[in-house]
ModelCIF file with pLDDT and N, C-alpha, C, O atoms, coordinates in Angstrom:
data_MODEL
#
_entry.id   MODEL 
#
_entity.id                         1 
_entity.type                       polymer 
_entity.pdbx_number_of_molecules   1 
#
_entity_poly.entity_id                      1 
_entity_poly.type                           'polypeptide(L)' 
_entity_poly.nstd_linkage                   no 
_entity_poly.nstd_monomer                   no 
_entity_poly.pdbx_seq_one_letter_code       MSDLLRALIFISENVENHQHELLRHSAVSLSYCTLDKIAAANRDVSRILRLAA 
_entity_poly.pdbx_seq_one_letter_code_can   MSDLLRALIFISENVENHQHELLRHSAVSLSYCTLDKIAAANRDVSRILRLAA 
_entity_poly.pdbx_strand_id                 A 
#
loop_
_entity_poly_seq.entity_id 
_entity_poly_seq.num 
_entity_poly_seq.mon_id 
_entity_poly_seq.hetero 
1 1  MET n 
1 2  SER n 
1 3  ASP n 
1 4  LEU n 
1 5  LEU n 
1 6  ARG n 
1 7  ALA n 
1 8  LEU n 
1 9  ILE n 
1 10 PHE n 
1 11 ILE n 
1 12 SER n 
1 13 GLU n 
1 14 ASN n 
1 15 VAL n 
1 16 GLU n 
1 17 ASN n 
1 18 HIS n 
1 19 GLN n 
1 20 HIS n 
1 21 GLU n 
1 22 LEU n 
1 23 LEU n 
1 24 ARG n 
1 25 HIS n 
1 26 SER n 
1 27 ALA n 
1 28 VAL n 
1 29 SER n 
1 30 LEU n 
1 31 SER n 
1 32 TYR n 
1 33 CYS n 
1 34 THR n 
1 35 LEU n 
1 36 ASP n 
1 37 LYS n 
1 38 ILE n 
1 39 ALA n 
1 40 ALA n 
1 41 ALA n 
1 42 ASN n 
1 43 ARG n 
1 44 ASP n 
1 45 VAL n 
1 46 SER n 
1 47 ARG n 
1 48 ILE n 
1 49 LEU n 
1 50 ARG n 
1 51 LEU n 
1 52 ALA n 
1 53 ALA n 
#
_struct_asym.id          A 
_struct_asym.entity_id   1 
#
loop_
_ma_qa_metric.id 
_ma_qa_metric.mode 
_ma_qa_metric.name 
_ma_qa_metric.software_group_id 
_ma_qa_metric.type 
1 global pLDDT . pLDDT 
2 local  pLDDT . pLDDT 
#
_ma_qa_metric_global.metric_id      1 
_ma_qa_metric_global.metric_value   87.13 
_ma_qa_metric_global.model_id       1 
_ma_qa_metric_global.ordinal_id     1 
#
loop_
_ma_qa_metric_local.label_asym_id 
_ma_qa_metric_local.label_comp_id 
_ma_qa_metric_local.label_seq_id 
_ma_qa_metric_local.metric_id 
_ma_qa_metric_local.metric_value 
_ma_qa_metric_local.model_id 
_ma_qa_metric_local.ordinal_id 
A MET 1  2 70.00 1 1  
A SER 2  2 79.00 1 2  
A ASP 3  2 83.00 1 3  
A LEU 4  2 77.00 1 4  
A LEU 5  2 80.00 1 5  
A ARG 6  2 85.00 1 6  
A ALA 7  2 82.00 1 7  
A LEU 8  2 80.00 1 8  
A ILE 9  2 83.00 1 9  
A PHE 10 2 85.00 1 10 
A ILE 11 2 81.00 1 11 
A SER 12 2 80.00 1 12 
A GLU 13 2 84.00 1 13 
A ASN 14 2 84.00 1 14 
A VAL 15 2 82.00 1 15 
A GLU 16 2 83.00 1 16 
A ASN 17 2 78.00 1 17 
A HIS 18 2 83.00 1 18 
A GLN 19 2 83.00 1 19 
A HIS 20 2 83.00 1 20 
A GLU 21 2 84.00 1 21 
A LEU 22 2 83.00 1 22 
A LEU 23 2 83.00 1 23 
A ARG 24 2 83.00 1 24 
A HIS 25 2 86.00 1 25 
A SER 26 2 83.00 1 26 
A ALA 27 2 86.00 1 27 
A VAL 28 2 86.00 1 28 
A SER 29 2 88.00 1 29 
A LEU 30 2 85.00 1 30 
A SER 31 2 87.00 1 31 
A TYR 32 2 89.00 1 32 
A CYS 33 2 88.00 1 33 
A THR 34 2 88.00 1 34 
A LEU 35 2 90.00 1 35 
A ASP 36 2 93.00 1 36 
A LYS 37 2 91.00 1 37 
A ILE 38 2 92.00 1 38 
A ALA 39 2 94.00 1 39 
A ALA 40 2 96.00 1 40 
A ALA 41 2 95.00 1 41 
A ASN 42 2 96.00 1 42 
A ARG 43 2 97.00 1 43 
A ASP 44 2 97.00 1 44 
A VAL 45 2 96.00 1 45 
A SER 46 2 97.00 1 46 
A ARG 47 2 96.00 1 47 
A ILE 48 2 96.00 1 48 
A LEU 49 2 95.00 1 49 
A ARG 50 2 95.00 1 50 
A LEU 51 2 95.00 1 51 
A ALA 52 2 95.00 1 52 
A ALA 53 2 88.00 1 53 
#
loop_
_atom_site.group_PDB 
_atom_site.id 
_atom_site.type_symbol 
_atom_site.label_atom_id 
_atom_site.label_alt_id 
_atom_site.label_comp_id 
_atom_site.label_asym_id 
_atom_site.label_entity_id 
_atom_site.label_seq_id 
_atom_site.pdbx_PDB_ins_code 
_atom_site.Cartn_x 
_atom_site.Cartn_y 
_atom_site.Cartn_z 
_atom_site.occupancy 
_atom_site.B_iso_or_equiv 
_atom_site.pdbx_formal_charge 
_atom_site.auth_seq_id 
_atom_site.auth_comp_id 
_atom_site.auth_asym_id 
_atom_site.auth_atom_id 
_atom_site.pdbx_PDB_model_num 
ATOM 1   N N  . MET A 1 1  ? 100.209 122.668 87.308 1.00 70.00 ? 1  MET A N  1 
ATOM 2   C CA . MET A 1 1  ? 98.744  122.643 87.679 1.00 70.00 ? 1  MET A CA 1 
ATOM 3   C C  . MET A 1 1  ? 97.784  122.079 86.404 1.00 70.00 ? 1  MET A C  1 
ATOM 4   O O  . MET A 1 1  ? 96.688  121.533 86.535 1.00 70.00 ? 1  MET A O  1 
ATOM 5   N N  . SER A 1 2  ? 98.370  122.313 85.351 1.00 79.00 ? 2  SER A N  1 
ATOM 6   C CA . SER A 1 2  ? 97.406  121.961 84.140 1.00 79.00 ? 2  SER A CA 1 
ATOM 7   C C  . SER A 1 2  ? 97.516  120.124 84.237 1.00 79.00 ? 2  SER A C  1 
ATOM 8   O O  . SER A 1 2  ? 96.647  119.357 83.822 1.00 79.00 ? 2  SER A O  1 
ATOM 9   N N  . ASP A 1 3  ? 98.645  119.779 84.808 1.00 83.00 ? 3  ASP A N  1 
ATOM 10  C CA . ASP A 1 3  ? 98.805  118.165 84.771 1.00 83.00 ? 3  ASP A CA 1 
ATOM 11  C C  . ASP A 1 3  ? 97.707  117.551 85.763 1.00 83.00 ? 3  ASP A C  1 
ATOM 12  O O  . ASP A 1 3  ? 97.027  116.571 85.458 1.00 83.00 ? 3  ASP A O  1 
ATOM 13  N N  . LEU A 1 4  ? 97.603  118.243 87.008 1.00 77.00 ? 4  LEU A N  1 
ATOM 14  C CA . LEU A 1 4  ? 96.407  117.875 87.940 1.00 77.00 ? 4  LEU A CA 1 
ATOM 15  C C  . LEU A 1 4  ? 95.050  118.016 87.256 1.00 77.00 ? 4  LEU A C  1 
ATOM 16  O O  . LEU A 1 4  ? 94.231  117.123 87.476 1.00 77.00 ? 4  LEU A O  1 
ATOM 17  N N  . LEU A 1 5  ? 94.758  118.879 86.570 1.00 80.00 ? 5  LEU A N  1 
ATOM 18  C CA . LEU A 1 5  ? 93.521  119.033 85.882 1.00 80.00 ? 5  LEU A CA 1 
ATOM 19  C C  . LEU A 1 5  ? 93.385  118.067 84.765 1.00 80.00 ? 5  LEU A C  1 
ATOM 20  O O  . LEU A 1 5  ? 92.282  117.562 84.556 1.00 80.00 ? 5  LEU A O  1 
ATOM 21  N N  . ARG A 1 6  ? 94.382  117.773 84.046 1.00 85.00 ? 6  ARG A N  1 
ATOM 22  C CA . ARG A 1 6  ? 94.201  116.739 83.000 1.00 85.00 ? 6  ARG A CA 1 
ATOM 23  C C  . ARG A 1 6  ? 93.986  115.334 83.633 1.00 85.00 ? 6  ARG A C  1 
ATOM 24  O O  . ARG A 1 6  ? 93.274  114.517 83.048 1.00 85.00 ? 6  ARG A O  1 
ATOM 25  N N  . ALA A 1 7  ? 94.625  115.015 84.894 1.00 82.00 ? 7  ALA A N  1 
ATOM 26  C CA . ALA A 1 7  ? 94.312  113.876 85.576 1.00 82.00 ? 7  ALA A CA 1 
ATOM 27  C C  . ALA A 1 7  ? 93.167  113.750 85.798 1.00 82.00 ? 7  ALA A C  1 
ATOM 28  O O  . ALA A 1 7  ? 92.573  112.724 85.465 1.00 82.00 ? 7  ALA A O  1 
ATOM 29  N N  . LEU A 1 8  ? 92.491  114.895 86.499 1.00 80.00 ? 8  LEU A N  1 
ATOM 30  C CA . LEU A 1 8  ? 91.013  114.774 86.912 1.00 80.00 ? 8  LEU A CA 1 
ATOM 31  C C  . LEU A 1 8  ? 89.987  114.551 85.754 1.00 80.00 ? 8  LEU A C  1 
ATOM 32  O O  . LEU A 1 8  ? 88.997  113.822 85.821 1.00 80.00 ? 8  LEU A O  1 
ATOM 33  N N  . ILE A 1 9  ? 90.398  115.325 84.643 1.00 83.00 ? 9  ILE A N  1 
ATOM 34  C CA . ILE A 1 9  ? 89.494  114.973 83.314 1.00 83.00 ? 9  ILE A CA 1 
ATOM 35  C C  . ILE A 1 9  ? 89.774  113.458 82.919 1.00 83.00 ? 9  ILE A C  1 
ATOM 36  O O  . ILE A 1 9  ? 88.810  112.738 82.658 1.00 83.00 ? 9  ILE A O  1 
ATOM 37  N N  . PHE A 1 10 ? 90.921  113.013 82.875 1.00 85.00 ? 10 PHE A N  1 
ATOM 38  C CA . PHE A 1 10 ? 91.175  111.763 82.506 1.00 85.00 ? 10 PHE A CA 1 
ATOM 39  C C  . PHE A 1 10 ? 90.458  110.806 83.313 1.00 85.00 ? 10 PHE A C  1 
ATOM 40  O O  . PHE A 1 10 ? 89.802  109.957 82.709 1.00 85.00 ? 10 PHE A O  1 
ATOM 41  N N  . ILE A 1 11 ? 90.472  110.796 84.677 1.00 81.00 ? 11 ILE A N  1 
ATOM 42  C CA . ILE A 1 11 ? 89.723  110.019 85.616 1.00 81.00 ? 11 ILE A CA 1 
ATOM 43  C C  . ILE A 1 11 ? 88.176  110.078 85.523 1.00 81.00 ? 11 ILE A C  1 
ATOM 44  O O  . ILE A 1 11 ? 87.431  109.120 85.732 1.00 81.00 ? 11 ILE A O  1 
ATOM 45  N N  . SER A 1 12 ? 87.809  111.292 85.194 1.00 80.00 ? 12 SER A N  1 
ATOM 46  C CA . SER A 1 12 ? 86.334  111.551 85.082 1.00 80.00 ? 12 SER A CA 1 
ATOM 47  C C  . SER A 1 12 ? 85.788  110.733 83.757 1.00 80.00 ? 12 SER A C  1 
ATOM 48  O O  . SER A 1 12 ? 84.786  110.017 83.771 1.00 80.00 ? 12 SER A O  1 
ATOM 49  N N  . GLU A 1 13 ? 86.594  110.959 82.660 1.00 84.00 ? 13 GLU A N  1 
ATOM 50  C CA . GLU A 1 13 ? 86.208  110.366 81.527 1.00 84.00 ? 13 GLU A CA 1 
ATOM 51  C C  . GLU A 1 13 ? 86.355  108.840 81.419 1.00 84.00 ? 13 GLU A C  1 
ATOM 52  O O  . GLU A 1 13 ? 85.776  108.220 80.526 1.00 84.00 ? 13 GLU A O  1 
ATOM 53  N N  . ASN A 1 14 ? 87.083  108.275 82.278 1.00 84.00 ? 14 ASN A N  1 
ATOM 54  C CA . ASN A 1 14 ? 87.340  106.858 82.282 1.00 84.00 ? 14 ASN A CA 1 
ATOM 55  C C  . ASN A 1 14 ? 86.756  105.915 83.453 1.00 84.00 ? 14 ASN A C  1 
ATOM 56  O O  . ASN A 1 14 ? 86.841  104.688 83.495 1.00 84.00 ? 14 ASN A O  1 
ATOM 57  N N  . VAL A 1 15 ? 86.160  106.747 84.370 1.00 82.00 ? 15 VAL A N  1 
ATOM 58  C CA . VAL A 1 15 ? 85.594  105.965 85.588 1.00 82.00 ? 15 VAL A CA 1 
ATOM 59  C C  . VAL A 1 15 ? 84.404  104.933 85.083 1.00 82.00 ? 15 VAL A C  1 
ATOM 60  O O  . VAL A 1 15 ? 83.632  105.339 84.215 1.00 82.00 ? 15 VAL A O  1 
ATOM 61  N N  . GLU A 1 16 ? 84.278  103.829 85.530 1.00 83.00 ? 16 GLU A N  1 
ATOM 62  C CA . GLU A 1 16 ? 83.302  103.034 85.555 1.00 83.00 ? 16 GLU A CA 1 
ATOM 63  C C  . GLU A 1 16 ? 82.299  103.188 86.396 1.00 83.00 ? 16 GLU A C  1 
ATOM 64  O O  . GLU A 1 16 ? 82.493  103.770 87.464 1.00 83.00 ? 16 GLU A O  1 
ATOM 65  N N  . ASN A 1 17 ? 80.939  102.645 86.021 1.00 78.00 ? 17 ASN A N  1 
ATOM 66  C CA . ASN A 1 17 ? 79.685  103.046 87.130 1.00 78.00 ? 17 ASN A CA 1 
ATOM 67  C C  . ASN A 1 17 ? 80.060  102.589 88.395 1.00 78.00 ? 17 ASN A C  1 
ATOM 68  O O  . ASN A 1 17 ? 79.617  103.267 89.321 1.00 78.00 ? 17 ASN A O  1 
ATOM 69  N N  . HIS A 1 18 ? 80.820  101.535 88.724 1.00 83.00 ? 18 HIS A N  1 
ATOM 70  C CA . HIS A 1 18 ? 80.956  101.155 90.102 1.00 83.00 ? 18 HIS A CA 1 
ATOM 71  C C  . HIS A 1 18 ? 82.202  101.892 90.857 1.00 83.00 ? 18 HIS A C  1 
ATOM 72  O O  . HIS A 1 18 ? 82.502  101.581 92.010 1.00 83.00 ? 18 HIS A O  1 
ATOM 73  N N  . GLN A 1 19 ? 82.879  102.857 90.148 1.00 83.00 ? 19 GLN A N  1 
ATOM 74  C CA . GLN A 1 19 ? 83.924  103.533 90.634 1.00 83.00 ? 19 GLN A CA 1 
ATOM 75  C C  . GLN A 1 19 ? 83.716  105.164 91.156 1.00 83.00 ? 19 GLN A C  1 
ATOM 76  O O  . GLN A 1 19 ? 84.597  106.019 91.244 1.00 83.00 ? 19 GLN A O  1 
ATOM 77  N N  . HIS A 1 20 ? 82.467  105.283 91.425 1.00 83.00 ? 20 HIS A N  1 
ATOM 78  C CA . HIS A 1 20 ? 82.241  106.727 91.718 1.00 83.00 ? 20 HIS A CA 1 
ATOM 79  C C  . HIS A 1 20 ? 82.837  107.022 92.955 1.00 83.00 ? 20 HIS A C  1 
ATOM 80  O O  . HIS A 1 20 ? 83.061  108.216 93.156 1.00 83.00 ? 20 HIS A O  1 
ATOM 81  N N  . GLU A 1 21 ? 83.161  106.194 93.865 1.00 84.00 ? 21 GLU A N  1 
ATOM 82  C CA . GLU A 1 21 ? 83.817  106.632 94.938 1.00 84.00 ? 21 GLU A CA 1 
ATOM 83  C C  . GLU A 1 21 ? 85.349  106.975 94.848 1.00 84.00 ? 21 GLU A C  1 
ATOM 84  O O  . GLU A 1 21 ? 85.959  107.829 95.491 1.00 84.00 ? 21 GLU A O  1 
ATOM 85  N N  . LEU A 1 22 ? 85.829  106.098 93.888 1.00 83.00 ? 22 LEU A N  1 
ATOM 86  C CA . LEU A 1 22 ? 87.323  106.546 93.234 1.00 83.00 ? 22 LEU A CA 1 
ATOM 87  C C  . LEU A 1 22 ? 87.325  107.924 92.645 1.00 83.00 ? 22 LEU A C  1 
ATOM 88  O O  . LEU A 1 22 ? 88.230  108.711 92.923 1.00 83.00 ? 22 LEU A O  1 
ATOM 89  N N  . LEU A 1 23 ? 86.321  108.249 91.822 1.00 83.00 ? 23 LEU A N  1 
ATOM 90  C CA . LEU A 1 23 ? 86.150  109.504 91.259 1.00 83.00 ? 23 LEU A CA 1 
ATOM 91  C C  . LEU A 1 23 ? 86.061  110.669 92.232 1.00 83.00 ? 23 LEU A C  1 
ATOM 92  O O  . LEU A 1 23 ? 86.618  111.749 92.035 1.00 83.00 ? 23 LEU A O  1 
ATOM 93  N N  . ARG A 1 24 ? 85.305  110.369 93.319 1.00 83.00 ? 24 ARG A N  1 
ATOM 94  C CA . ARG A 1 24 ? 85.102  111.548 94.217 1.00 83.00 ? 24 ARG A CA 1 
ATOM 95  C C  . ARG A 1 24 ? 86.319  111.725 95.105 1.00 83.00 ? 24 ARG A C  1 
ATOM 96  O O  . ARG A 1 24 ? 86.707  112.867 95.351 1.00 83.00 ? 24 ARG A O  1 
ATOM 97  N N  . HIS A 1 25 ? 86.936  110.685 95.593 1.00 86.00 ? 25 HIS A N  1 
ATOM 98  C CA . HIS A 1 25 ? 88.340  110.838 96.197 1.00 86.00 ? 25 HIS A CA 1 
ATOM 99  C C  . HIS A 1 25 ? 89.295  111.547 95.411 1.00 86.00 ? 25 HIS A C  1 
ATOM 100 O O  . HIS A 1 25 ? 89.982  112.464 95.861 1.00 86.00 ? 25 HIS A O  1 
ATOM 101 N N  . SER A 1 26 ? 89.353  111.023 93.950 1.00 83.00 ? 26 SER A N  1 
ATOM 102 C CA . SER A 1 26 ? 90.380  111.819 93.105 1.00 83.00 ? 26 SER A CA 1 
ATOM 103 C C  . SER A 1 26 ? 90.193  113.156 92.904 1.00 83.00 ? 26 SER A C  1 
ATOM 104 O O  . SER A 1 26 ? 91.158  113.917 92.972 1.00 83.00 ? 26 SER A O  1 
ATOM 105 N N  . ALA A 1 27 ? 88.886  113.628 92.621 1.00 86.00 ? 27 ALA A N  1 
ATOM 106 C CA . ALA A 1 27 ? 88.637  114.824 92.558 1.00 86.00 ? 27 ALA A CA 1 
ATOM 107 C C  . ALA A 1 27 ? 88.893  115.754 93.850 1.00 86.00 ? 27 ALA A C  1 
ATOM 108 O O  . ALA A 1 27 ? 89.494  116.823 93.747 1.00 86.00 ? 27 ALA A O  1 
ATOM 109 N N  . VAL A 1 28 ? 88.428  115.301 94.991 1.00 86.00 ? 28 VAL A N  1 
ATOM 110 C CA . VAL A 1 28 ? 88.702  115.969 96.149 1.00 86.00 ? 28 VAL A CA 1 
ATOM 111 C C  . VAL A 1 28 ? 90.347  116.286 96.226 1.00 86.00 ? 28 VAL A C  1 
ATOM 112 O O  . VAL A 1 28 ? 90.808  117.422 96.339 1.00 86.00 ? 28 VAL A O  1 
ATOM 113 N N  . SER A 1 29 ? 91.025  115.235 96.156 1.00 88.00 ? 29 SER A N  1 
ATOM 114 C CA . SER A 1 29 ? 92.511  115.097 96.327 1.00 88.00 ? 29 SER A CA 1 
ATOM 115 C C  . SER A 1 29 ? 93.114  115.996 95.420 1.00 88.00 ? 29 SER A C  1 
ATOM 116 O O  . SER A 1 29 ? 93.825  116.883 95.892 1.00 88.00 ? 29 SER A O  1 
ATOM 117 N N  . LEU A 1 30 ? 92.931  115.907 94.026 1.00 85.00 ? 30 LEU A N  1 
ATOM 118 C CA . LEU A 1 30 ? 93.334  116.923 93.131 1.00 85.00 ? 30 LEU A CA 1 
ATOM 119 C C  . LEU A 1 30 ? 92.955  118.313 93.297 1.00 85.00 ? 30 LEU A C  1 
ATOM 120 O O  . LEU A 1 30 ? 93.743  119.217 93.019 1.00 85.00 ? 30 LEU A O  1 
ATOM 121 N N  . SER A 1 31 ? 91.772  118.528 93.742 1.00 87.00 ? 31 SER A N  1 
ATOM 122 C CA . SER A 1 31 ? 91.379  119.881 93.935 1.00 87.00 ? 31 SER A CA 1 
ATOM 123 C C  . SER A 1 31 ? 92.138  120.570 95.081 1.00 87.00 ? 31 SER A C  1 
ATOM 124 O O  . SER A 1 31 ? 92.503  121.743 95.008 1.00 87.00 ? 31 SER A O  1 
ATOM 125 N N  . TYR A 1 32 ? 92.360  119.755 96.173 1.00 89.00 ? 32 TYR A N  1 
ATOM 126 C CA . TYR A 1 32 ? 93.107  120.251 97.349 1.00 89.00 ? 32 TYR A CA 1 
ATOM 127 C C  . TYR A 1 32 ? 94.588  120.529 96.781 1.00 89.00 ? 32 TYR A C  1 
ATOM 128 O O  . TYR A 1 32 ? 95.144  121.547 97.193 1.00 89.00 ? 32 TYR A O  1 
ATOM 129 N N  . CYS A 1 33 ? 95.232  119.747 95.915 1.00 88.00 ? 33 CYS A N  1 
ATOM 130 C CA . CYS A 1 33 ? 96.463  119.928 95.386 1.00 88.00 ? 33 CYS A CA 1 
ATOM 131 C C  . CYS A 1 33 ? 96.593  121.147 94.517 1.00 88.00 ? 33 CYS A C  1 
ATOM 132 O O  . CYS A 1 33 ? 97.656  121.755 94.390 1.00 88.00 ? 33 CYS A O  1 
ATOM 133 N N  . THR A 1 34 ? 95.394  121.500 93.884 1.00 88.00 ? 34 THR A N  1 
ATOM 134 C CA . THR A 1 34 ? 95.310  122.616 93.018 1.00 88.00 ? 34 THR A CA 1 
ATOM 135 C C  . THR A 1 34 ? 95.356  123.853 94.034 1.00 88.00 ? 34 THR A C  1 
ATOM 136 O O  . THR A 1 34 ? 96.267  124.678 93.961 1.00 88.00 ? 34 THR A O  1 
ATOM 137 N N  . LEU A 1 35 ? 94.340  123.944 94.979 1.00 90.00 ? 35 LEU A N  1 
ATOM 138 C CA . LEU A 1 35 ? 94.323  124.853 95.870 1.00 90.00 ? 35 LEU A CA 1 
ATOM 139 C C  . LEU A 1 35 ? 95.598  125.303 96.511 1.00 90.00 ? 35 LEU A C  1 
ATOM 140 O O  . LEU A 1 35 ? 95.802  126.489 96.767 1.00 90.00 ? 35 LEU A O  1 
ATOM 141 N N  . ASP A 1 36 ? 96.520  124.275 96.788 1.00 93.00 ? 36 ASP A N  1 
ATOM 142 C CA . ASP A 1 36 ? 97.779  124.610 97.448 1.00 93.00 ? 36 ASP A CA 1 
ATOM 143 C C  . ASP A 1 36 ? 98.683  125.197 96.257 1.00 93.00 ? 36 ASP A C  1 
ATOM 144 O O  . ASP A 1 36 ? 99.425  126.158 96.463 1.00 93.00 ? 36 ASP A O  1 
ATOM 145 N N  . LYS A 1 37 ? 98.602  124.677 95.205 1.00 91.00 ? 37 LYS A N  1 
ATOM 146 C CA . LYS A 1 37 ? 99.673  125.425 94.345 1.00 91.00 ? 37 LYS A CA 1 
ATOM 147 C C  . LYS A 1 37 ? 98.973  126.739 93.906 1.00 91.00 ? 37 LYS A C  1 
ATOM 148 O O  . LYS A 1 37 ? 99.769  127.570 93.469 1.00 91.00 ? 37 LYS A O  1 
ATOM 149 N N  . ILE A 1 38 ? 97.838  127.073 93.917 1.00 92.00 ? 38 ILE A N  1 
ATOM 150 C CA . ILE A 1 38 ? 97.292  128.548 93.766 1.00 92.00 ? 38 ILE A CA 1 
ATOM 151 C C  . ILE A 1 38 ? 97.781  129.262 94.965 1.00 92.00 ? 38 ILE A C  1 
ATOM 152 O O  . ILE A 1 38 ? 98.270  130.381 94.808 1.00 92.00 ? 38 ILE A O  1 
ATOM 153 N N  . ALA A 1 39 ? 97.705  128.757 96.107 1.00 94.00 ? 39 ALA A N  1 
ATOM 154 C CA . ALA A 1 39 ? 98.129  129.511 97.429 1.00 94.00 ? 39 ALA A CA 1 
ATOM 155 C C  . ALA A 1 39 ? 99.502  129.854 97.300 1.00 94.00 ? 39 ALA A C  1 
ATOM 156 O O  . ALA A 1 39 ? 99.886  131.012 97.470 1.00 94.00 ? 39 ALA A O  1 
ATOM 157 N N  . ALA A 1 40 ? 100.333 128.834 96.984 1.00 96.00 ? 40 ALA A N  1 
ATOM 158 C CA . ALA A 1 40 ? 101.594 128.979 96.885 1.00 96.00 ? 40 ALA A CA 1 
ATOM 159 C C  . ALA A 1 40 ? 101.971 130.162 95.655 1.00 96.00 ? 40 ALA A C  1 
ATOM 160 O O  . ALA A 1 40 ? 102.753 131.069 95.936 1.00 96.00 ? 40 ALA A O  1 
ATOM 161 N N  . ALA A 1 41 ? 101.451 130.086 94.502 1.00 95.00 ? 41 ALA A N  1 
ATOM 162 C CA . ALA A 1 41 ? 101.768 131.209 93.647 1.00 95.00 ? 41 ALA A CA 1 
ATOM 163 C C  . ALA A 1 41 ? 101.319 132.591 94.055 1.00 95.00 ? 41 ALA A C  1 
ATOM 164 O O  . ALA A 1 41 ? 101.917 133.605 93.696 1.00 95.00 ? 41 ALA A O  1 
ATOM 165 N N  . ASN A 1 42 ? 100.209 132.594 94.842 1.00 96.00 ? 42 ASN A N  1 
ATOM 166 C CA . ASN A 1 42 ? 99.620  133.935 95.417 1.00 96.00 ? 42 ASN A CA 1 
ATOM 167 C C  . ASN A 1 42 ? 100.939 134.320 96.204 1.00 96.00 ? 42 ASN A C  1 
ATOM 168 O O  . ASN A 1 42 ? 101.558 135.339 95.897 1.00 96.00 ? 42 ASN A O  1 
ATOM 169 N N  . ARG A 1 43 ? 101.330 133.541 97.157 1.00 97.00 ? 43 ARG A N  1 
ATOM 170 C CA . ARG A 1 43 ? 102.455 133.987 97.967 1.00 97.00 ? 43 ARG A CA 1 
ATOM 171 C C  . ARG A 1 43 ? 103.585 134.491 97.371 1.00 97.00 ? 43 ARG A C  1 
ATOM 172 O O  . ARG A 1 43 ? 104.213 135.436 97.851 1.00 97.00 ? 43 ARG A O  1 
ATOM 173 N N  . ASP A 1 44 ? 103.971 133.759 96.063 1.00 97.00 ? 44 ASP A N  1 
ATOM 174 C CA . ASP A 1 44 ? 105.106 134.274 95.312 1.00 97.00 ? 44 ASP A CA 1 
ATOM 175 C C  . ASP A 1 44 ? 104.756 135.611 94.782 1.00 97.00 ? 44 ASP A C  1 
ATOM 176 O O  . ASP A 1 44 ? 105.548 136.552 94.829 1.00 97.00 ? 44 ASP A O  1 
ATOM 177 N N  . VAL A 1 45 ? 103.675 135.683 94.322 1.00 96.00 ? 45 VAL A N  1 
ATOM 178 C CA . VAL A 1 45 ? 103.419 136.822 93.607 1.00 96.00 ? 45 VAL A CA 1 
ATOM 179 C C  . VAL A 1 45 ? 103.327 138.172 94.777 1.00 96.00 ? 45 VAL A C  1 
ATOM 180 O O  . VAL A 1 45 ? 103.750 139.286 94.465 1.00 96.00 ? 45 VAL A O  1 
ATOM 181 N N  . SER A 1 46 ? 102.825 137.936 95.901 1.00 97.00 ? 46 SER A N  1 
ATOM 182 C CA . SER A 1 46 ? 102.773 138.871 96.940 1.00 97.00 ? 46 SER A CA 1 
ATOM 183 C C  . SER A 1 46 ? 104.151 139.336 97.450 1.00 97.00 ? 46 SER A C  1 
ATOM 184 O O  . SER A 1 46 ? 104.391 140.513 97.721 1.00 97.00 ? 46 SER A O  1 
ATOM 185 N N  . ARG A 1 47 ? 105.153 138.198 97.575 1.00 96.00 ? 47 ARG A N  1 
ATOM 186 C CA . ARG A 1 47 ? 106.556 138.626 97.699 1.00 96.00 ? 47 ARG A CA 1 
ATOM 187 C C  . ARG A 1 47 ? 107.123 139.460 96.644 1.00 96.00 ? 47 ARG A C  1 
ATOM 188 O O  . ARG A 1 47 ? 107.665 140.509 96.992 1.00 96.00 ? 47 ARG A O  1 
ATOM 189 N N  . ILE A 1 48 ? 107.076 139.129 95.313 1.00 96.00 ? 48 ILE A N  1 
ATOM 190 C CA . ILE A 1 48 ? 107.530 139.884 94.312 1.00 96.00 ? 48 ILE A CA 1 
ATOM 191 C C  . ILE A 1 48 ? 107.014 141.236 94.277 1.00 96.00 ? 48 ILE A C  1 
ATOM 192 O O  . ILE A 1 48 ? 107.724 142.157 93.874 1.00 96.00 ? 48 ILE A O  1 
ATOM 193 N N  . LEU A 1 49 ? 105.818 141.419 94.676 1.00 95.00 ? 49 LEU A N  1 
ATOM 194 C CA . LEU A 1 49 ? 105.333 142.835 94.594 1.00 95.00 ? 49 LEU A CA 1 
ATOM 195 C C  . LEU A 1 49 ? 105.747 143.733 95.789 1.00 95.00 ? 49 LEU A C  1 
ATOM 196 O O  . LEU A 1 49 ? 105.798 144.961 95.709 1.00 95.00 ? 49 LEU A O  1 
ATOM 197 N N  . ARG A 1 50 ? 106.041 143.007 96.920 1.00 95.00 ? 50 ARG A N  1 
ATOM 198 C CA . ARG A 1 50 ? 106.577 143.785 97.986 1.00 95.00 ? 50 ARG A CA 1 
ATOM 199 C C  . ARG A 1 50 ? 108.044 144.160 97.711 1.00 95.00 ? 50 ARG A C  1 
ATOM 200 O O  . ARG A 1 50 ? 108.471 145.262 98.053 1.00 95.00 ? 50 ARG A O  1 
ATOM 201 N N  . LEU A 1 51 ? 108.821 143.243 97.093 1.00 95.00 ? 51 LEU A N  1 
ATOM 202 C CA . LEU A 1 51 ? 110.208 143.404 96.784 1.00 95.00 ? 51 LEU A CA 1 
ATOM 203 C C  . LEU A 1 51 ? 110.194 144.643 95.726 1.00 95.00 ? 51 LEU A C  1 
ATOM 204 O O  . LEU A 1 51 ? 111.074 145.503 95.704 1.00 95.00 ? 51 LEU A O  1 
ATOM 205 N N  . ALA A 1 52 ? 109.161 144.614 94.924 1.00 95.00 ? 52 ALA A N  1 
ATOM 206 C CA . ALA A 1 52 ? 109.323 145.545 93.817 1.00 95.00 ? 52 ALA A CA 1 
ATOM 207 C C  . ALA A 1 52 ? 108.869 147.104 94.314 1.00 95.00 ? 52 ALA A C  1 
ATOM 208 O O  . ALA A 1 52 ? 109.161 148.118 93.680 1.00 95.00 ? 52 ALA A O  1 
ATOM 209 N N  . ALA A 1 53 ? 108.154 147.086 95.478 1.00 88.00 ? 53 ALA A N  1 
ATOM 210 C CA . ALA A 1 53 ? 107.605 148.445 96.097 1.00 88.00 ? 53 ALA A CA 1 
ATOM 211 C C  . ALA A 1 53 ? 108.711 149.218 96.630 1.00 88.00 ? 53 ALA A C  1 
ATOM 212 O O  . ALA A 1 53 ? 108.503 150.311 97.158 1.00 88.00 ? 53 ALA A O  1 
#
């Protein structure tokens, strides 16, 4: 997940004035990827806690 955030930071820092649409699309795409990874981690933690109970 840190790689996704680093990519967003890199894109944000290097965007040209005329590339705002690219920045918006990249931010949205990377945010959805991050949310998917967080959801998967939450499922894994829930499964581990159920097995431990």
